[in-house]
C-alpha positions in Angstrom: 45.1 139.9 63.7 44.8 141.1 67.2 44.5 138.0 69.4 43.8 137.4 73.1 45.0 134.1 74.5 43.7 133.0 77.9 45.6 130.4 79.9 48.7 131.7 78.2 51.0 130.1 80.8 49.7 126.6 80.2 51.1 124.0 77.9 48.7 124.7 75.0 48.4 128.5 75.6 52.1 128.9 75.7 52.7 127.0 72.5 49.9 129.0 70.8 51.3 132.4 71.8 54.7 131.4 70.3 53.0 130.4 67.0 50.9 133.5 66.8 54.0 135.7 67.3 55.9 133.8 64.7 53.1 134.3 62.2 53.1 138.1 62.8 49.9 138.5 64.9 49.4 141.0 67.7 49.0 139.1 71.0 47.6 139.8 74.4 48.4 136.9 76.8 46.3 136.5 79.9 48.0 134.7 82.8 46.8 134.1 86.3 49.5 133.0 88.8 51.9 130.8 86.9 54.4 132.5 84.7 54.8 131.2 81.1 57.9 129.2 80.0 58.0 131.2 76.8 58.1 134.9 76.9 58.2 137.3 73.9 58.8 141.0 74.0 56.2 141.6 71.4 53.5 140.0 73.6 51.4 142.0 76.1 51.3 139.8 79.2 48.4 140.7 81.5 47.7 139.2 85.0 44.0 138.6 85.3 41.2 136.4 86.5 38.4 135.2 84.2 36.1 134.9 87.2 36.2 138.7 87.5 34.2 140.1 84.6 35.2 143.7 85.2 38.9 142.8 84.8 38.3 140.9 81.6 36.4 143.6 79.6 39.4 145.9 79.0 41.4 143.0 77.6 38.8 142.2 75.0 38.4 145.7 73.6 39.9 146.0 70.1 40.6 142.2 69.9 39.7 140.3 66.8 40.0 136.7 68.0 39.9 135.1 71.5 41.6 131.8 72.1 40.1 130.5 75.3 42.6 128.0 76.7 42.2 128.8 80.4 40.6 126.1 82.6 40.8 124.3 85.9 42.2 121.0 84.7 42.3 118.2 87.3 40.8 114.8 87.7 39.5 115.6 91.1 38.8 118.7 93.2 36.1 121.0 94.5 33.0 121.1 92.3 32.6 124.8 93.0 36.1 125.6 91.7 35.4 123.7 88.4 32.1 125.5 87.9 33.5 128.9 88.9 36.4 128.8 86.5 35.3 126.5 83.6 31.6 127.5 83.3 31.2 131.0 85.0 34.6 132.2 83.8 33.8 131.4 80.2 30.4 133.1 80.5 32.2 136.2 81.8 34.6 136.2 78.8 31.7 135.7 76.4 29.8 138.6 77.9 32.8 140.8 77.4 33.3 139.6 73.8 29.6 140.3 73.0 30.0 143.8 74.2 32.9 144.5 71.9 31.9 142.4 69.0 34.9 140.1 68.4 35.2 138.1 65.1 35.8 134.7 66.5 35.9 132.9 69.9 37.9 129.6 69.8 37.3 127.4 72.8 39.4 124.4 73.8 36.9 121.8 74.7 37.1 118.2 75.8 36.9 115.1 73.6 34.3 112.7 75.0 36.6 109.6 75.3 34.7 108.1 78.2 32.0 106.3 76.2 29.9 109.5 76.0 29.8 109.8 79.8 30.9 112.9 81.6 33.1 111.5 84.3 34.2 114.0 86.9 33.7 117.7 87.3 36.2 118.7 84.6 34.5 116.7 81.9 31.1 117.7 83.1 31.9 121.5 83.2 33.6 121.4 79.8 30.4 119.7 78.4 28.2 122.3 80.0 30.3 125.1 78.6 30.3 123.7 75.1 26.5 123.5 75.3 26.3 127.1 76.4 28.5 128.3 73.5 26.5 126.4 71.0 23.3 128.0 72.4 25.0 131.4 72.2 25.8 130.7 68.5 22.3 129.4 67.8 20.4 132.3 69.4 22.8 135.2 69.3 25.0 134.2 66.4 28.0 134.3 68.7 31.1 133.4 66.7 32.1 130.3 68.7 34.3 127.5 67.5 34.9 124.5 69.7 38.0 122.4 69.3 38.1 119.2 71.3 41.7 117.7 71.5 42.6 114.3 72.7 45.5 113.6 75.0 47.8 116.5 74.1 51.5 115.7 74.5 54.9 116.8 73.3 57.9 118.7 74.6 56.9 120.7 77.7 53.9 118.6 78.5 53.3 117.9 82.2 50.1 115.9 82.3 50.9 113.3 79.7 54.7 113.3 79.7 56.3 114.4 83.0 53.8 113.0 85.5 53.7 109.5 84.0 57.4 109.5 83.6 57.9 110.4 87.3 55.6 107.5 88.3 57.5 105.1 86.0 60.8 106.1 87.6 59.4 105.6 91.1 57.9 102.2 90.1 54.5 103.6 91.1 52.5 102.8 88.0 50.4 100.0 86.7 48.6 99.2 83.5 44.9 98.8 83.6 43.3 96.0 81.6 46.8 95.3 80.3 47.1 98.8 78.9 44.8 98.1 75.9 42.9 101.4 76.2 43.4 103.8 73.3 45.8 106.7 73.7 44.2 109.5 71.8 47.6 111.1 71.2 47.5 114.7 69.9 50.9 116.2 69.3 51.0 119.8 70.4 52.1 121.2 67.1 49.2 119.4 65.3 46.7 121.0 67.7 48.3 124.5 67.2 48.0 124.0 63.4 44.3 123.2 63.9 43.8 126.3 66.1 45.5 128.6 63.5 43.3 127.1 60.8 40.2 127.6 62.9 41.1 131.3 63.2 41.2 131.8 59.5 38.4 129.5 58.3 34.9 131.1 58.3 32.9 127.9 58.0 34.2 126.7 61.5 31.8 129.1 63.4 29.2 127.2 65.3 31.1 123.9 64.9 32.5 121.3 67.4 35.6 119.7 65.9 37.6 116.8 67.4 41.4 117.1 67.0 43.8 114.2 67.4 46.7 112.8 65.4 44.1 110.6 63.6 45.6 107.4 64.8 43.5 105.1 67.0 46.0 102.3 67.1 48.4 103.4 69.9 47.5 102.0 73.3 48.3 103.4 76.7 50.4 100.3 77.3 52.5 101.1 74.2 52.9 104.8 75.2 53.7 104.2 78.8 56.2 101.5 78.0 57.8 103.8 75.4 58.3 106.4 78.2 59.7 103.6 80.4 62.2 102.6 77.6 63.3 106.3 77.3 64.0 106.4 81.0 65.9 103.0 80.8 63.4 101.5 83.1 62.0 97.9 82.9 58.8 97.3 81.0 55.7 97.9 83.1 54.5 94.5 84.2 52.1 95.4 87.1 48.5 95.2 85.9 45.0 95.5 87.4 41.5 95.1 86.0 39.3 98.1 85.4 36.9 97.1 88.1 39.7 96.7 90.7 41.2 100.1 89.6 37.8 101.7 90.0 37.3 100.3 93.4 40.7 101.6 94.5 40.0 105.0 92.9 36.7 105.4 94.7 38.4 104.5 98.0 41.1 107.1 97.2 38.5 109.7 96.6 36.7 108.9 99.9 40.0 109.3 101.7 40.6 112.6 100.0 37.2 113.9 101.0 37.6 112.8 104.6 41.3 113.1 105.3 42.5 115.4 102.4 44.9 112.7 101.3 46.0 113.2 97.7 44.7 110.3 95.5 47.2 108.5 93.4 44.5 107.2 91.1 41.0 108.5 90.4 37.9 107.2 88.5 38.4 109.9 85.9 41.9 108.8 85.2 40.8 105.1 85.0 38.2 105.9 82.3 40.8 107.8 80.3 43.3 104.9 80.5 40.7 102.3 79.6 39.2 104.4 76.7 37.9 102.2 73.9 36.3 104.9 71.8 37.9 105.8 68.5 37.9 109.4 67.5 37.4 110.5 63.8 39.1 113.6 62.5 37.1 113.6 59.2 35.3 116.8 60.4 38.6 118.5 61.0 39.9 117.4 57.6 36.8 118.9 56.0 36.4 122.1 57.9 40.0 122.9 58.6 41.9 121.1 55.8 43.6 119.5 58.8 46.4 117.1 58.1 48.4 116.1 61.2 52.0 116.8 60.3 53.6 114.9 63.2 52.8 111.2 63.6 53.3 109.2 66.8 56.8 108.0 65.9 58.0 111.5 65.2 56.3 112.9 68.2 57.9 110.3 70.5 61.3 111.1 69.0 60.8 114.8 69.8 59.7 114.0 73.3 62.7 111.9 73.9 65.1 114.6 72.6 63.4 117.2 74.9 63.6 115.0 77.9 67.3 114.4 77.2 68.0 118.1 76.6 66.2 119.0 79.9 68.0 116.2 81.8 64.8 114.4 82.7 66.3 111.2 81.3 
């Protein structure tokens, strides 16, 4: 198939491009400013901006499937930027797709792991976009598929591997509520498997599907201390309550708004690290015949090897 991948320089988009090429698909890869770690001669890389609808339309022409991975992903920042990229940017892409009649639009959504609350602009704009896509399916029969991954990690991951590892090495990390929050680990290869299945399975259109590794037993304390052990650092002993962490996070955000000081902890991050909601993948198993191939132990082994190979540890 002819596929367009937005956010192709990101962790998920980059891995997806690689898999699509391996499986023999024709790929256009949309990148903004950052260059991808993985480049393939068979891929048509295009610099573009999803907030500019006129620049998007030529990319969608003659495309069968769009994988929309591009997003503004941060736990704080300007509300306008989140809405411009995550909501308006997606609407621009959908408008172009409707004009050229694509077969499927696969959107990377956001698992609601904050007790059904939309905490922060990222989560809120993702939720709004998902609602918009479902309305487009309902009223226009737009071929949208929404995949909502948990905390995506693996070799090459910045958010859930390199950033916490850096903090561990600098002894600038603490557990919240003794690290008992659930780490909704989603190994990158498992997510890509699900995305490939979503492309080929007709009954996924109009559906919202949660994707994790299917294991709700791993805590953030376990994961962060596994990273500490890899780096030969002492186990993380520092701890604070959720209420204390939230108070600090709110003060940090106030300082950021007034003095532009980068917060080292935010309310959004605290809700993620204290997540108590278990995610079911029964829907993914039914609709995608999804069976996570890489469990937590194997995923951690692969992360360790990558960190060693890249001299991070």
